[in-house]
C-alpha positions in Angstrom: -9.1 32.1 30.4 -10.8 33.4 27.2 -11.8 30.7 24.7 -9.5 30.6 21.7 -11.0 32.0 18.5 -12.3 29.6 15.9 -10.4 29.1 12.7 -13.1 30.9 10.7 -13.0 33.8 13.2 -9.3 33.9 12.9 -9.4 34.1 9.1 -12.1 36.7 9.1 -9.9 38.8 11.4 -6.9 38.3 9.1 -8.9 39.3 6.1 -10.1 42.4 7.8 -6.5 43.3 8.5 -5.6 42.8 4.9 -3.5 39.7 5.6 -4.0 36.0 5.0 -1.8 33.1 4.3 -0.4 29.8 5.6 -0.2 29.8 9.4 2.0 27.1 11.1 -0.2 24.6 12.7 -3.4 26.0 11.2 -5.2 24.6 8.2 -6.5 27.2 5.8 -7.9 26.4 3.0 -13.6 30.2 -17.8 -31.5 37.4 -26.6 -33.2 40.5 -26.4 -35.7 41.1 -23.6 -38.8 43.3 -23.5 -36.7 46.3 -22.6 -33.5 47.7 -23.9 -30.5 48.2 -21.6 -27.0 49.4 -22.4 -24.8 48.0 -19.7 -21.9 49.9 -18.2 -18.4 48.4 -18.0 -17.3 49.2 -14.5 -13.7 50.2 -15.3 -11.9 53.4 -16.1 -12.6 54.6 -19.6 -15.6 52.2 -20.0 -18.2 52.9 -22.6 -22.0 52.3 -22.6 -23.8 53.7 -19.5 -26.5 51.7 -17.8 -30.1 52.6 -18.9 -33.1 51.0 -17.4 -31.3 48.6 -15.1 -32.9 47.7 -11.8 -32.7 50.6 -9.4 -33.8 49.1 -6.1 -32.5 46.3 -4.0 -29.8 43.8 -5.0 -29.6 42.0 -8.3 -30.3 38.3 -8.7 -29.1 36.0 -11.5 -27.0 38.6 -13.2 -24.0 40.8 -12.5 -24.8 43.4 -9.8 -25.5 46.9 -11.1 -27.6 48.7 -8.5 -26.4 51.1 -5.7 -27.3 48.3 -3.3 -25.2 45.8 -5.2 -22.1 48.1 -5.1 -22.6 48.9 -1.4 -23.0 45.3 -0.5 -19.7 44.4 -2.3 -17.8 47.4 -1.0 -17.1 48.5 -4.6 -17.1 51.8 -6.4 -18.7 52.0 -9.9 -16.2 52.9 -12.6 -13.2 52.0 -10.5 -11.2 48.7 -10.0 -9.0 48.7 -6.9 -6.0 46.6 -6.1 -7.7 44.6 -3.3 -10.1 43.2 -5.9 -7.2 41.1 -7.2 -6.4 39.9 -3.7 -7.5 36.8 -1.8 -11.3 37.3 -2.0 -12.3 34.0 -0.2 -9.8 34.2 2.6 -12.3 34.5 5.4 -14.2 31.4 4.2 -11.4 29.3 2.9 -12.1 26.5 5.5 -15.3 25.8 3.6 -14.8 23.0 1.0 -17.5 24.6 -1.2 -15.5 27.8 -1.6 -13.1 28.2 -4.5 -10.8 30.8 -6.1 -8.2 31.0 -8.8 -5.8 33.4 -10.4 -5.3 32.7 -14.1 -3.1 34.0 -16.9 -2.2 32.8 -20.4 0.4 33.9 -22.9 1.0 33.5 -26.6 4.5 34.0 -27.9 5.5 35.4 -31.2 7.1 32.0 -32.1 3.8 30.1 -31.3 4.7 29.0 -27.8 1.7 29.1 -25.4 1.9 29.3 -21.6 -1.0 28.8 -19.2 -0.3 29.7 -15.6 -3.0 29.2 -12.8 -2.8 29.2 -9.0 -5.9 27.8 -7.3 -7.2 27.2 -3.8 -9.1 24.0 -4.8 -8.2 20.8 -6.7 -11.4 20.9 -8.8 -11.9 24.7 -9.1 -15.6 24.4 -8.0 -16.5 22.0 -10.9 -17.9 19.2 -8.7 -20.7 19.0 -6.1 -19.9 17.9 -2.6 -16.1 18.2 -3.0 -15.5 17.4 0.7 -12.3 18.1 2.7 -10.3 15.9 0.3 -10.8 18.5 -2.5 -9.8 21.4 -0.3 -6.2 21.7 -1.3 -4.4 24.4 -3.3 -2.9 23.5 -6.7 -0.9 24.9 -9.6 -1.5 24.3 -13.3 1.5 25.5 -15.3 1.7 24.3 -18.9 4.0 25.2 -21.7 2.9 24.2 -25.2 5.6 24.3 -27.9 4.7 25.7 -31.4 4.4 22.1 -32.7 1.7 21.3 -30.1 3.9 19.4 -27.6 2.9 20.1 -24.1 5.0 20.2 -20.9 4.2 20.6 -17.2 0.8 20.0 -15.6 -1.1 20.1 -12.4 0.4 19.8 -8.9 -1.2 19.9 -5.5 0.3 21.3 -2.3 -0.1 21.5 1.5 -1.5 24.7 2.9 1.8 25.5 4.6 3.0 26.1 1.0 0.3 28.7 0.2 0.0 32.3 1.1 -1.9 35.3 -0.4 -2.4 38.9 0.4 -6.0 40.2 0.6 -5.1 43.8 -0.4 -3.4 43.1 -3.7 -2.3 40.2 -6.0 0.5 38.5 -4.2 0.0 34.7 -4.3 2.7 32.2 -3.4 2.3 28.5 -3.9 5.1 26.0 -3.6 7.8 27.2 -6.1 5.4 29.6 -7.8 4.6 33.3 -7.4 1.9 35.5 -9.0 2.2 39.2 -8.2 1.0 42.5 -9.7 -0.7 45.8 -9.3 -3.5 45.9 -12.0 -0.9 47.2 -14.5 2.2 45.0 -14.3 2.3 41.3 -13.3 5.0 38.8 -12.9 4.6 35.0 -12.8 7.6 33.0 -11.7 8.5 29.5 -10.7 9.9 26.1 -11.7 8.8 22.6 -11.0 10.3 19.5 -12.7 11.3 20.3 -16.2 9.1 23.4 -16.7 9.9 26.9 -15.5 8.5 30.4 -16.3 9.6 33.9 -15.6 7.2 36.2 -17.4 6.1 39.8 -17.0 2.7 41.0 -18.3 2.1 44.7 -18.8 -1.4 45.7 -19.5 -2.2 47.9 -22.5 -5.9 48.5 -21.5 -7.9 49.1 -18.4 -9.3 46.3 -16.2 -12.9 45.3 -16.9 -15.5 44.4 -14.2 -19.0 43.7 -15.4 -21.0 45.8 -12.8 -19.9 44.4 -9.4 -18.4 41.3 -11.1 -20.5 39.2 -8.8 -23.6 37.1 -9.6 -25.9 36.1 -6.7 -28.1 33.1 -7.4 -31.8 33.7 -6.6 -32.4 35.2 -3.2 -29.4 33.4 -1.7 -25.9 34.5 -0.8 -24.5 31.9 -3.0 -22.4 33.7 -5.6 -19.8 33.6 -8.4 -17.3 36.3 -9.1 -15.3 37.3 -12.2 -12.8 40.1 -12.8 -10.9 40.6 -16.0 -7.8 42.3 -14.7 -5.7 42.4 -17.8 -7.8 41.9 -20.9 -4.7 42.3 -23.1 -1.0 43.1 -22.5 2.5 42.6 -23.7 4.5 39.7 -22.3 8.3 39.2 -22.0 10.6 36.9 -20.1 11.7 33.3 -20.4 10.4 29.8 -20.4 12.4 26.7 -19.5 11.6 23.3 -20.8 13.8 20.2 -20.1 16.6 22.4 -18.8 16.7 24.7 -21.8 15.8 28.3 -21.3 14.5 30.3 -24.2 13.4 33.9 -24.5 9.7 34.7 -24.7 8.0 37.7 -26.3 4.3 38.0 -27.0 1.1 39.0 -25.4 -1.0 37.8 -22.4 -4.1 38.0 -20.3 -5.1 37.7 -16.6 -8.4 37.2 -14.9 -9.9 36.1 -11.6 -12.7 33.7 -10.5 -14.1 32.9 -7.1 -17.3 31.6 -5.5 -18.8 30.0 -2.4 -20.8 27.1 -4.0 -19.7 24.7 -6.7 -20.9 25.5 -10.2 -23.2 22.4 -10.7 -25.7 23.8 -8.3 -26.3 26.9 -10.3 -24.9 26.7 -13.8 -26.1 24.6 -16.7 -23.2 25.5 -19.1 -21.1 28.3 -20.3 -18.9 29.4 -23.2 -16.0 31.7 -22.9 -13.7 32.9 -25.6 -10.7 35.3 -25.9 -8.8 36.4 -29.0 -7.5 39.2 -31.0 -7.7 40.6 -34.5 -5.0 43.1 -35.4 -5.0 45.8 -32.8 -8.4 44.7 -31.3 -8.7 42.3 -28.4 -12.1 40.6 -27.7 -13.4 38.6 -24.8 -16.9 37.0 -24.9 -18.8 35.0 -22.3 -22.2 33.3 -22.2 -23.2 31.8 -18.9 -26.5 29.8 -18.7 -28.0 29.3 -15.2 -30.1 26.4 -14.1 -33.9 26.4 -14.2 -34.0 27.1 -10.5 -32.6 30.5 -11.3 -34.9 31.3 -14.2 -32.7 29.8 -16.9 -31.1 33.2 -17.0 -28.4 34.0 -19.5 -25.5 36.2 -18.4 -23.4 37.4 -21.3 -20.2 39.5 -21.5 -18.8 41.2 -24.6 -15.6 43.3 -24.3 -13.7 45.0 -27.2 -10.5 47.0 -26.6 -8.2 48.9 -29.0 -4.8 47.8 -27.7 -2.9 50.5 -29.6 -4.9 53.5 -28.1 -6.1 51.8 -24.9 -9.7 52.8 -25.8 -12.5 50.6 -24.7 -14.9 50.2 -27.6 -17.5 48.0 -25.9 -17.9 46.6 -22.4 -21.4 45.1 -22.0 -23.0 42.4 -19.9 -26.7 42.5 -20.7 -28.9 40.3 -22.9 -30.5 43.4 -24.4 -27.3 44.4 -26.1 -25.3 41.1 -26.3 -26.3 37.7 -27.6 -24.3 34.6 -28.2 -25.3 32.0 -30.8 -23.8 28.5 -31.2 -23.8 26.6 -34.4 -22.0 24.2 -36.7 -22.4 21.0 -34.7 -19.6 18.4 -35.0 -19.2 15.0 -33.3 -17.0 14.9 -30.2 -14.2 12.4 -30.6 -14.4 10.9 -27.1 -17.2 8.3 -26.8 -17.7 9.2 -23.2 -19.1 12.5 -24.4 -22.1 11.1 -26.4 -23.4 14.2 -28.1 -22.3 16.6 -30.8 -20.9 20.0 -29.7 -21.2 23.3 -31.3 -17.9 24.3 -32.9 -18.8 27.9 -33.6 -19.9 30.7 -31.3 -21.0 34.1 -32.6 -21.2 37.1 -30.2 -23.4 40.0 -31.5 -23.4 43.4 -29.8 -25.9 46.1 -30.7 -26.1 49.6 -29.2 -28.1 52.0 -31.3 -26.0 52.7 -34.4 -23.0 50.9 -32.9 -22.5 47.2 -33.6 -19.9 44.5 -33.4 -19.8 40.8 -34.5 -17.2 38.4 -33.3 -17.1 34.7 -34.2 -14.9 32.0 -32.7 -14.5 28.8 -34.8 -12.9 25.7 -33.5 -9.8 24.7 -35.6 -10.0 21.0 -34.5 -7.1 21.5 -32.0 -8.3 20.7 -28.5 -6.0 22.3 -25.9 -7.5 20.8 -22.7 -10.3 18.3 -22.1 -11.3 17.1 -18.7 -14.1 14.7 -17.7 -14.9 15.5 -14.0 -16.3 12.9 -11.6 -16.0 9.8 -13.8 -16.0 7.9 -10.5 -18.0 10.0 -8.0 -18.0 9.3 -4.3 -21.4 8.3 -2.8 -22.2 11.9 -1.6 -21.3 13.2 -5.0 -23.4 10.6 -6.8 -26.3 11.6 -4.6 -25.9 15.3 -5.4 -25.6 14.6 -9.2 -28.8 12.6 -9.1 -30.7 15.3 -7.2 -29.4 17.9 -9.7 -30.2 15.7 -12.7 -26.5 15.8 -13.9 -25.1 12.8 -15.7 -21.7 14.2 -16.8 -19.4 17.2 -16.2 -17.0 18.3 -18.9 -14.6 21.1 -19.5 -12.9 21.6 -22.9 -10.8 24.3 -24.5 -10.1 24.7 -28.2 -7.8 26.8 -30.4 -9.9 28.9 -32.7 -9.9 31.3 -35.7 -11.6 34.6 -35.0 -13.6 36.8 -37.4 -14.3 40.4 -36.4 -16.6 43.0 -37.9 -17.2 46.1 -35.9 -18.4 49.7 -36.2 -18.2 51.2 -32.8 -17.3 54.6 -31.3 -16.1 55.9 -34.7 -14.0 52.8 -35.3 -14.7 50.6 -38.3 -12.7 47.3 -38.7 -12.9 43.8 -40.1 -10.4 41.0 -40.0 -9.4 37.5 -38.9 -7.2 36.4 -36.0 -6.6 33.6 -33.5 -7.8 32.8 -30.1 -9.2 30.1 -27.7 -12.8 29.0 -26.8 -13.8 27.0 -23.8 -16.9 25.1 -22.9 -18.0 24.0 -19.4 -21.0 21.6 -19.5 -22.8 20.5 -16.3 -25.0 17.6 -17.5 -25.1 16.2 -21.0 -28.7 15.0 -21.0 -29.9 18.5 -21.5 -26.7 19.6 -23.3 -26.9 21.8 -26.5 -26.7 19.5 -29.5 -26.8 19.7 -33.2 -30.6 19.5 -33.4 -31.3 23.0 -32.3 -28.9 25.2 -34.2 -28.5 27.7 -31.4 -28.4 27.9 -27.7 -29.3 31.6 -27.6 -32.6 32.1 -25.9 -34.6 35.0 -24.5 -34.3 35.7 -20.8 -35.6 38.4 -18.5 -33.1 41.0 -17.3 -31.6 40.5 -13.8 -34.1 41.5 -11.1 -33.7 43.1 -7.7 -33.7 40.7 -4.8 
């Protein structure tokens, strides 16, 4: 009789059919170069067409932007489709190195903050050599009261409790669901003393920087990011300690996935999101390891949430730079260096310009020290990579905006969040340099 298909072959077939999920008895498992480029935001209504980007072959060490990149990813420039918010790693989910998560956060009019994340890995790709023990899905649902009191946390599950569609966002994990159609999303579920039932309605178009996928060097190792809802209205309820209360505010949703843990390719990153009046801003600054040319991969996104107009959507070092400054001591002795408390994104496109600065308020929302007790295989990998520590932190910030783009002139101050992921402290940015912005060549064809 024919040989039974392997688990990987079964999952690949399921993905091709647009279906993936828990199968009984089957384990499934956040400076200018020599040329000037204006990078296109690959989403409806995006501004800033690509000029002078690579035209042949596939792009390395930067978001894909060539015809070959789009063809390889099965994507259409200028259009985000529903399947892009589906289970992107379904066919390779039995590989412990693969990771994926669906993230959303909400800020209520009363100051309540909700973070809602469903993941396919316990460590979200932050540690090398995760092994089979790390290949488990998890939820991270946290409600923070206006006074700063936090409720909820992280919970892991068996694969029988996980399912996800590959043709749209429809993720189910234990008591939680995360569903939507690029415009409207609903996050529901309750575990212990925390419950949420929130609906997020986007006010602007999705944003994908090029293909949204970075390939490292000439390998097929990659990392993907899609900003599905840069800004939207949020309504519903949250429940804490058995007491339900109404929620009204705004929210955000993005995606991340990859097939190799971050420590092998990324030195550090900064990512921030916030709003000033009617304008929402997202900034990212990803620094790759020396093996990948020490490339810097920035993102700068500005939307007018009242009109839905995209004012800037760029992902090229020749139009976007991020500068870190204002070093302050970190209050955990395990993190032995200062950290930059301020990050300034600058966007320049001819006569158009925008400046956005995130400044840490001193309120740390999340802080996690990864691999404080690494397994032997992890220790060996860390030694090979020259990594002594892995940290992730997120801070509450004040935001300062000054823009003059597409006929819109605005200045103001608002609130937001800023995160830092640091893979190795020996070479970490410290207070001695004043800035981590550095020149880098544009992404090159593979």
